[in-house]
N, C-alpha and C positions, 0 to 999 in steps of 0.2 A: 504494500500500500504506500502510495506516495504521500508522505506526511508533511513535507516541507518543500514547497515548490513556489518560491517567491523570487522573482528577479526584477530588478529595476532596469528600465529601458533607458537608453541614452536620449539626448535632446532631440525632439522632433520638430517638424515644420511649424513655424509660428502661425497662429490664426489671427487674422485681422478682427474676427468677430469677438475674440476674447482678450486680445492684446497679451496673450500668454502663449505657452507652448504645450502642446498635447504630449502626455507621457503615458506609458502603460506599465502595468505590473501583472503578475500572475496572482490570482486570489489566494490568500493564505487560509481561507476557510475550506473545509474538507468537502470536495465534490464527490467523493467515492463511497460515502456511507449515507444511506437514506435519511437518518435522523438529522443530518446537518442542513438539509434543505427542506422547505415546505413541500409536501406532496401536492402536485397540481390537482385541484378539485374544481370542477365546473359548478357554478351556481345554477340553481334550477332554471332561471331565465335564460341561461346560455345553452341549455340542452338543444341539440339539433343544429347547432352552428358548426362552422368549420374554422379551424385555426389557419390564419394567413400570416406569413412573415418571411423574412429572408433567412431566419433561423427556423428550421422546420421540425426540430426534435420535440418530443413530448416532455422531456425531462432534462435537467442539467446533470444528473448523476452519470458519472463515467465519461463525460465529454472532456477530453484532454486538451482541446484547442481553445478552451474558454479563458479569457483574460479580462483585465480591468483597464479602463482608460480614463484619464482625467487631467486636471491641471497641476497636480503635484501639491495641492493645498486644499483644505476644506473650504467650502463656500457654495455658491450657487452654480449649477451647471445644468444645461438643458440639451438633451440629445434625442434623436428620433430617426425616422427614415421616410422616404418618399413612397406614397401609396399611389400606384397608377390606376387610372380609370380606363380599363380596356375591355375587350370582349368577355373576359371572365368576371371582372369586378363591377362593371358599369351597372348601376341600379341595385347593387348589393347594399346591405346595411351593416354598419359596425355596431354590434350589440354590446361588446365589452372588450377589455384589454387584459392580456396576461403580462403583468408587470414584473420584471426581474429586479431583485434587490440583493446587493452584495452583503450589506450589514445594516439591518433594520434599526439597530440602536443608534446609528450615526445619522439617521434621517430626521431632521427637525421640521421640514416642510416638504410636501410633494404634491404635484398637480399634473394631470393629463391634459394636454392641449392639442388641438387639431387646427392647423393653419392652412390658409391658402398659400399659393406658391410665393407670394410676396413676403412670407414669414412674419407678417404683422397682423393680418386680418384673421381673427379667430372665427372658426366655424362652430366649435364647441369646446367645452372644458369641463373638468371634474376635479375637485379638490379631494385628496386622499386622506384618510384618517391614519396618521403615521403610527398611532398606538396599536393598530391592528396589522401592520406590515410584518412579514416574516422574511428571513433569509431565503433566497431562491425565488420561485414563482409565486405571484399573488394574482388571483383572478378578481377583476373589477368589472362590475356591471355599470354601463352608462345609464344616466338618468333618462335619456331619450336616445333612440337609435339614430345614427348618423348615416344618411344615404350617400353613396358614392356617385357623384355627378360630374366630378372633375378630379384631376390630379391634386393631391394635397399632402401635407406633412403630418405625420403622427409623432408627437413628442412627449417626453417625460421630463418635467422640470423638478429638480431636487435641490434642497439646501442641506448640506452636511456639516457636521461638527466633529471635532476630535482630531487625533493625530494618527489614527490607524490608516493603513493603505486603502481600506475600503471607503474611508471617509474622504481621502484625497483623490481616489480614482474610483468613483462610484458607478461608472458606466460599464455594464457587462457586454462583451462582444465575443463573436465566434470567429477566431482567426483563420478557420478553414474556408470561409465564404467571403471572397473578395469581390464585391459587386458595387458598382457605382451607386451612390445615394442610399446604400443600405445602412450607413452610419453617418449622420450629419449632426454637426454641433452648431447650436444657435447662439447668436450674440444676445446678451442681456443688457439691460440698462441703456447706456449711450450707444451700444452696438446692436440694439434690437433691429431685426430685419436682415441682418447679415447671417449667412449660412456657409459653413465649410464642410466639404464632403471628405470624409475619412474612410469611406467604405472600401476603397482599394488599397489603403495603407494599413489599416488595422484589421478590418473584417466587419461582419454584420452585427448591428445592434440586436441583442437578444430580447426584443420585445415582440409580442405577437398580438394580432387582432382576432377577435371572434366575429366572424361574418355570417350573415344569413342571406338567403336569396341569391346565391352565386349562380352564374350562368353555366351550370354543369350540363352542357348538351353534348352527349357523346363521350368519347374516350380519347383523351389527349395524353400521349406518352412522350416524355423527353428522355432520350437515351444519352448517357454520359459517354465521353470518349474513353477508350481503354487501350492498354498496351501489354506487350509480353514478348516472349521469344519462343522459338521452336527449333527442332532439328530437322534437317531436310527429310522430306517424305514422312515425317513423324506426325503423330496426332497432336493437334493444338487445342487448347482449352482457353476459354475466357469467361469471366464472370461479368456480365453486362448489368450495370446498375441503372435504375430509372427513377423518375419522379412522375406521377400520374395524377390527372384530375379525371374522375370517373363518375358518370351519371348513375350507374348501378354497380353492384358488386361484380367482380371479374373472377372467373374460375378457370379460364383457358385462353391462351393467346397462340396465334400462329405468327411466325416471323421468317424472314428470308436471310440467308447468309451468302455473301459474295466474297470469295477469296482471290486476292491479287487481280481484281477486275474481272473475274470470271462470271459466268452465268449464275444469277441468284438461285439458291435452292431453298425451298420452303420446309419448315419444320413446325410441329405443334407440341406444346407442352402445357402442363397444368400450372396455374399461377393464381394464387389467392390474393386478391386486392379488394379491399372494402370500398364502398361508395364514399366519395368525398374528394377533398382538396389535398394536394401535396402528399399523396400516398407514395412512399418510397419502398424500394425493394430491389431484387436482382434475380436473374435467371442465368443458368449455365449454357454456353454455346461450345460445341465441339466441331472441329474441321480438320482436314488433312493439309499439312504444310506443302508448299511448292517443292519441286525437285531441285531447284537451284538455290544456292546460298544468296543472301542479300536481304534487303528490306522489302516488305510488302504490306498491303492493307487488308483488313477484314471489315466488311460493312454489314451492319445488322439493321433491319427495319421490321417493326411490328406491323402486320398487314390485316389481321383479323382479331376480333375480341369475341369470345363466346361463340365462335363459329361464323361470325358475320363481319364483313368488311365495311358495313354502314357506319358512318359517323366516327371512323377511326382516323386519328391524326397522329403521326409519328415522324420525328426527324430521323435522319440516317445516323446511327451510332457508328463512329469511325474508330477502328482499332489499328494501331501501328505495331508491327511485329518485325523482329529480326530473325532471320532463318540461318542457323549456324551449320556449317559443314563439319566443324569440330568445336569442342567446348574447352575454353581456356579460362582459368580463374581470373577474375578482375578484382584488383585491390579496391578497398573502400577508402575514399578520400574524405576526411572530415576537415572542412574549413570552418574555423570558429572565430567569432567576434568576442574579444575579451579585452582586459585592460587592468593595470595595477590599481586604478582608482575605482574600479567596480567591486564593491564589497561582497557580491555574491559569486564572483568569477572564480573563487577557489573551487567552486563546484565544477567549473569547466576544466580546471587543471586536473581534478580527480577523475573526471569522466574520460579525458584523453589518456590519462595514465592507465586506467583499467582496460581501455581498448587496446593500447600497445601491448600490455601484459598478456591479454587474452588472444589476440590475433597475430601478433608478430609482424612479419613482412606483408601480411594481407591487409594491414591497416596503415594508412599514411595520414598523419596529422599535420595541419597547417594552422597556426594560431596567429591571427591578425590582431595586434594590440592597438585597436582603433577607438576604444572607449574614451580615453582621455589623451589629448595631444601632449601632455606633460610626461607621458609614459616614456621611459628611456628606450623602449622597444617599439615606439610608434613608427610604422613603416612609411617609406616615401613613395612606394609603388605597390598597388594592390588592386584586385578586382572589386567592383561594386556589385555585390551579390544580393542586395535587398535586405540584409540584416541591419536593423536599426536599434537593437537592444542587446545587452550583454548580461549573462553569457547566452549565446545562441549559436547554432551551427547549421550547416547544410551538408548532407552526405551526397557525394558524387554529383554535386550541382543539380540535384533533383528539383530545386526551387522550393522545397518544403523546409521551412525554418523551424527547427526543433531545439529542445534543450540538450546540451552536450553531456549531461549526466543522466537525465531521465529518459531522453528520447521522446517519442510520442506517447509513451505509456509510463512504465515504471523503471526501465533500464535501457540505456543506450546500446548495450550489448545486443539486445533483441533486434534493434533496428539495423545494426551492422550485419548481423547474421542474415537478415532478409536481403540486404543489398548484395551480400556475397553469393547469393543464389543466381544472380544475373551474370552471365559470362561476359568476357571482354570482347569488344568488337575489333580490337587490334592488340597485337603483342608489342610491348614496349620494352626495349633494353636501352641502357644509357651508360655513359661514362662522363665524368666531370673532373676538371683539374684547374688549379690556379693558373692563370695566364702567365704570371711573372712572379719574381721573387717578392715584390712588394705586396702581392696578393690583393691587388685592387680590382681585378676582374676574375671571373670564373667562366671558363669555356665549357659548354655542355654540348654533347653530341647524342642525339636520340636515333636509335635504329628501330624502325617501326614496320611491322608486317601486318597486312590486312587479313582479317577473318571475315569481316563484312565490308565489301567495297564501298567507297564513298569518299567524301572530303572531310578532313578533320583539322580543326584548329589546334595549333600547338601552343602550349603554355609552359613556361619555365619559371621555376621558383627556387629560391634558396631558403633553407630553414636552418636554424642553429639549435643545438642541444646544450644543456648544462650552463645556461647563462645565470650569472649572479653578480652582485656588486653592491656597493654602498647605497646606490640610488634605486636598486631593483627591489623595491618594497611593495608588497601586495596587501591592500586592505582586505579585511576578512570579517564578515558578519557572523560566520559560524563560530567564532571564538566565544560568542555569547550563549551558545547552545551545547548541551551535552550530546553525546552520540545518541542517547535514547530520545532526546527531544528532536534531534535532526532525523531520526528514523534510520540510522545506519549502524552496521555491526562494527565491532572493534577492529576488525581486519580490513574494513573498507578503506579505499584510498582517501575518502573524504574525512575519515575519523581523525587524521592527524591535524586537521584544521579546526576541530571542535574543541570545546573547553576541556582543558587538561591534556590535549594532544601536543605533540612535539612542536607544531606550528599554530597552536591554539591561542593566538594573540593577534591584535590588529594595530598597526600593520605587522605582517610577518615576512619572513625572508625565505621563500621556497626557491627551489631550482627550477628555472623555466626551460621547458623543452619545446621542440617543434615551432619555434618562433620564426615567423616570416621576416626575413631581413632584406630581401630583394626579389623582384619579379619582372617579367617581361611586359608589364602593363605600362601604357602611357595613356592617360585620360580614359581609362577603363577599356582600352583596346589592347589586346595582346599583340606585340610585335614579333611573336615567335613564328609567324607565317602559317601556311596551310599545306597539308599534304593530301593529294588526291590519288586514290587507288581505283583502278578499273577492274581488277580481278582479285579473286581470293588468293592469298599467299604472296601477293606482290609486295616487294620491300622497297622502302625509301628511307632517306636519312634527313634529319633536320638538325640544325645547329643554332646556337645562340650564345652570346657573351653577356653575362650578368655582372653588373657593377656592384661591388661591395658597398655597404653603407659608409657614410662619411661622418656621422655623429660620433664625437670623440668617445663618450662613455660606452656606447654600443660597440664601436669599432675596436676599442681596447679590449673589451670583454671577449669579442669574437676571435681576436688575434691570439689570445692566451691559448697555449697548447692544450689546456685542460678541456677545451670545448671543441665540439665537433660541428662541422658545417656539411650539410647535405644538399644535393640538387634533387629537385622533384620535377618530373616531366609529366604533364597531363595531355591526353588527347581528348578533345572536346568534339562531340558529334553534332549533327545538324539540329538536334533538339537541345543543344547547349549543355548536355550532361556529360560527365566524365565516362568515357568508354574504354579507357586504358590508362595505366599510370605506372610509374617506376620511381623509386627513391634510391639514390646511390650516394656514397660518401665522396666528398671532394678530395681528390688526390693532391698531394703537396707539389710545389714546383720542382722541376727537374733539378737534381743535385742537392736537395734538402732531405735530410734523413733524421731519424730519431737518434739521440745520443747513444753511442755504443762504446764499449771499452776496446782499446787497442793494445796488443801485446808487443808491437814492434816500434811504436813511436809514442812520444809523450807531448803534451801540450806545452808550448812555450809562450804563446800570446793569444789573446782573445779580443775580438772587436764586435761592435754593433755594426749593422749594415751601413750606417752613416760614417763609419771610420773611427768612432770613439773607442779607445781601448778600455776594457773593463777587467777587473781583477777576479770576478767570479761569474758563472753563468747567470744570465737574466732571461726572463720569459720572452720567447719570440725566436727570431732567427739570429744566431751568432756565427761569426766567421772565426774559425780556429786555425792558427798556424802551428804546425806540428814540428817536432825536432828533426824529422827527416826532410824538412823543407816544403812539404806539401801543405795545402790549405783545404779546408772543407767547411761546408755550411752545416750547422746543426740546429734542429728545432728543439728548443728547450721547453719542457713542461714544468 
């Protein structure tokens, strides 16, 4: 059970409507046990209505994508969403509202408001009795039904008090639903009438409307896109998910499947869908993969409901599949947003550590210290992957932003295991070496062999392990919690950051690994070039020179022989996901070796690279003159 899942997001886009900046956190109240949220109950006058909203679930329990958003301080905040007047909703009536509350005891005032699109003209409103509000969903019946005759905004205005995160960030949102106008924040006071859309930045506002008299004429299915992989000539399977609006109950559907543009073939399956709005579910589809390796599509369309094609509407559900002639393991690349100023980012350090310990070379970590620009490891070149809060991460550039310790559920290891099931599209081998004795550049060569033909973007990164120093201090909120309070075992990597642990103080001084120190990015575009493969097993080579960082404290730490520098090569597919990767240690410049004893000659003088004579070895490259007249370079640890 995930008992402690709170993270502070970094600074977000400023809103003119509020003259402040939106921030988000994960709710600290428990979403995973029923007693912690009020059980949704329909009032008698709401019986027979349908729930409408961008968040379509019946309950908050078990929903791991739920977060909180607000201004970072208690006060008044008003949020809502756009309600469209369309073929489904025109003429329908709003009978009530399902109101989500993060912490009822922090609410001092609350009101439901329905505005015209000018965000000033009220269509209806209802003041809520805050003494009767509960954490979670609260069903509210309107005094009079509101008929939908035009597009309008449905909003919840709240005044919060206190210092808890739920008071400062009272708006519940669903981060898995990124839709325009699904979360809008309204200006108040002098900014009344101004509206900012955060639906595509944070997710959908978890408020729902109870509607009657919907225009449920027929059977309208929306099939979601899907993806997967197959082996040539093998059996492919897909689980096609849908959202349906149905006039009557459905017990059977017929659907067609077209593989790689071929003739559609119709199948029939049992499917239980109750009458109503936003009915979601899935059904399995099986098919035979093509004979040739490569990428192909699978298209699915529902054609009949309960044996009839009348009044059936359905989009084409499009599946993207890779067809492999051979299966090669693909490493999982975790790219993480973190920072020394982020007090919850010790969780990310622990998450990456347990992934490395569990998966070895099958896991590649890259930590971008972007949370605060005062971080000594703040990178000068990095990709913009959409992560706006810390700690957060993306696996294989899937686009899904998740927690680097918990993942989408309770353990990031489960997510990595799922990604490891998907084979590599290309085999990547690489070598890397410092370009010169000054170690100002690293030359990387990537040898790539295609398993799935196509064009792949090449990305080159440098990461460093073992970084530490006087300025390398990590803030740590876990120092205030015992392992029991944090919900971790004594042998968990996070335990050392908890109260009583070796690093159980704030700030603490951990060793930083997988730190991104250089990359092939300029203005969010990789300059690593692209490689195009026309056939399976075709081989090509890519090269790139990465410039080492120039910040003194970071550069000095990296040059210390106690630390290791690695090159990471990523191959990015057409869908922008990592399809192959390799991590290799950077070789030393030619002629530089580790210190070794000599039986035939003794040292007579020692110099730094700038010619200064020294009396004892110093960290870095030393030039040593031997008694036999030879000179050699030594890398001193």
